[in-house]
C-alpha positions in Angstrom: -49.6 126.6 64.6 -53.5 125.4 62.7 -53.2 126.8 59.3 -55.7 124.1 58.3 -59.2 124.0 58.0 -58.9 121.6 60.6 -60.2 122.3 64.7 -57.4 119.8 65.8 -54.5 119.1 65.5 -53.1 115.9 66.7 -51.0 115.4 69.3 -47.7 114.7 70.2 -47.2 112.4 72.1 -43.9 114.0 73.8 -45.8 116.6 75.1 -46.8 114.3 77.4 -43.8 113.5 78.7 -44.3 116.6 81.7 -47.0 115.0 82.7 -45.2 111.4 83.2 -42.8 113.5 85.0 -44.2 115.2 87.1 -47.1 112.7 88.0 -49.5 115.9 87.8 -53.2 115.0 86.6 -53.7 117.0 82.7 -56.2 119.4 82.7 -57.5 119.4 79.3 -58.9 122.9 78.3 -59.9 124.4 74.7 -59.1 127.9 73.6 -61.9 129.4 71.2 -62.1 132.7 69.3 -58.2 133.2 69.3 -57.2 133.4 65.5 -60.3 136.3 65.7 -58.1 138.4 68.0 -55.8 138.8 65.7 -58.6 139.9 63.2 -59.9 142.8 65.5 -57.4 143.7 67.6 -57.6 147.5 67.4 -61.5 147.5 66.0 -63.1 145.7 68.4 -63.3 143.4 71.4 -62.9 140.0 71.2 -64.5 137.1 72.6 -62.1 134.5 74.0 -64.0 131.4 75.7 -61.7 128.8 77.7 -63.6 125.6 79.0 -62.1 123.2 81.4 -62.7 119.9 79.4 -61.5 117.2 81.3 -59.2 116.5 84.7 -57.0 113.3 84.3 -55.4 112.5 87.5 -52.4 110.8 86.9 -53.3 107.8 88.8 -55.3 107.6 85.4 -52.4 107.3 82.5 -50.0 105.7 84.9 -50.7 102.3 82.9 -50.3 104.2 79.1 -47.4 104.9 77.0 -47.7 108.6 76.2 -48.8 107.9 72.0 -51.9 106.6 74.1 -52.3 109.6 76.4 -51.9 111.5 73.1 -54.5 109.4 71.2 -57.3 110.2 74.8 -56.6 113.4 75.4 -57.5 115.0 71.9 -60.2 112.4 71.5 -61.5 114.5 74.1 -59.9 118.0 72.7 -62.2 116.7 69.7 -65.2 115.8 71.4 -65.3 119.2 73.6 -64.4 122.2 70.5 -66.6 121.2 68.0 -69.1 121.8 71.0 -68.0 125.5 71.5 -67.4 126.3 68.4 -71.5 125.1 66.7 -71.7 127.3 71.0 -69.7 130.0 70.2 -69.2 131.0 66.4 
């Protein structure tokens, strides 16, 4: 859903509601090079990299509101995606 040059768009607070309802850990992960799959689909192999950035247990986020949690996840992703882009591009 990202059609801009920014590596990460703002996380939506509503997407955190499922985690609150399920009371399960949140696994923050980033996927790199998926944009190149469409360009290389038939012509050549494309390496896609998945990185588990952090696991946030329910006990750590149960007292946070959804907007604060969304900002926390966004910051974790920003830190890790920039590192991955530099490493694999």
